[in-house]
C-alpha positions, 0 to 999 in steps of 0.5 A: 253825307253830313253837312251836305245841303241838298235843295230840291228845285221845282221847274216852272214856266215863265213867259218872256218877250222873245227879244228879251230872252235872246238878249239875256242869253247873249249876255250869259245871264242865268235866268234861274239864278237871277229869278231866285236872287230877285225873289229872295230880295223881294220876299225879304223886303216884303217881310220887312214891310210886314214887320214895320206894319205889324209893329208900327204902334209899338215903335211909335210908342217907344219913340214917344217915351224916348221923346218924353223921358230921354234915353237911359244912357243919357246920363252916361254919354260922353259926347 
């Protein structure tokens, strides 16, 4: 079917304390959905940190140039 995004899922084993699992079940928490969301957020955060590390020198150099010479738009700002 066109436009249908079928995602294949993988079954894994996760170890939790029994009391915590029971509380999650009683609260109606979907563990798969929660873990998926948490992993997506963590992976994104790690990617941001990796980008910052990889580009630290370039960002510092751009900041130095801006401090030394200002911005190209400085002459055109109205504020």
